[in-house]
C-alpha positions in Angstrom: 78.2 174.8 92.8 78.0 178.5 93.5 76.6 180.0 96.7 73.3 180.7 95.3 72.7 177.1 94.0 73.9 175.9 97.5 71.3 178.0 99.2 68.5 177.0 96.9 69.4 173.3 97.5 69.4 173.7 101.3 66.1 175.4 101.1 64.6 172.6 99.0 65.9 170.1 101.6 64.6 171.9 104.5 61.3 172.4 102.8 61.0 168.6 102.1 61.9 167.8 105.8 59.2 170.3 107.1 56.6 168.7 104.7 57.4 165.2 105.9 57.3 166.2 109.7 54.2 168.3 109.1 52.5 165.4 107.5 53.5 162.9 110.0 52.1 165.2 112.9 48.8 165.5 110.9 48.7 161.7 110.6 49.5 161.0 114.3 46.7 163.5 115.3 44.1 162.1 113.0 44.9 158.7 114.4 44.2 160.0 117.9 47.7 158.8 118.9 49.4 160.7 121.7 53.2 161.1 121.6 53.1 159.0 124.8 51.3 156.1 123.2 53.3 156.3 119.9 56.5 156.2 122.1 55.3 153.0 123.8 54.4 151.4 120.4 57.7 152.3 118.8 60.3 152.3 121.6 61.2 155.8 120.4 61.7 158.0 123.5 58.7 160.5 123.8 61.2 163.5 124.2 62.7 162.4 120.8 59.2 162.5 119.3 58.5 165.8 120.8 61.9 167.4 119.5 61.2 166.1 116.1 57.7 167.6 116.0 59.1 170.9 117.4 61.6 170.8 114.6 64.5 170.7 117.1 65.9 167.5 115.8 66.1 166.1 112.3 65.0 162.5 112.6 67.0 159.6 111.1 65.3 157.8 108.4 64.9 154.7 110.5 63.3 156.7 113.3 60.8 158.3 110.9 59.9 154.8 109.6 59.5 153.5 113.1 57.0 156.5 113.8 55.1 156.1 110.6 54.6 152.3 110.7 52.0 152.2 113.6 50.1 154.9 111.9 49.7 152.7 108.7 52.2 154.7 106.5 55.6 154.6 105.2 57.9 156.9 103.1 58.2 156.8 99.4 60.5 158.2 96.8 58.6 160.6 94.4 59.9 163.2 91.9 60.4 166.7 93.1 57.7 169.1 91.9 59.3 172.0 90.2 
């Protein structure tokens, strides 16, 4: 893999992560669930939730699933749109 391919791949991964987090934030707000309430329902520390939402931390898959479950959602694997 040359440097240009590496950069394209990293950008794609960053874009996918941004999309997941952006959609999760939208769902949380539409559900009228505060970070504090979500933290209590999931046992994920509120500061961890805040850092994920500010894109300061990349969430582990398990954490993302824990945050989505009380909102009535999960993650799914779908083909990449090109």
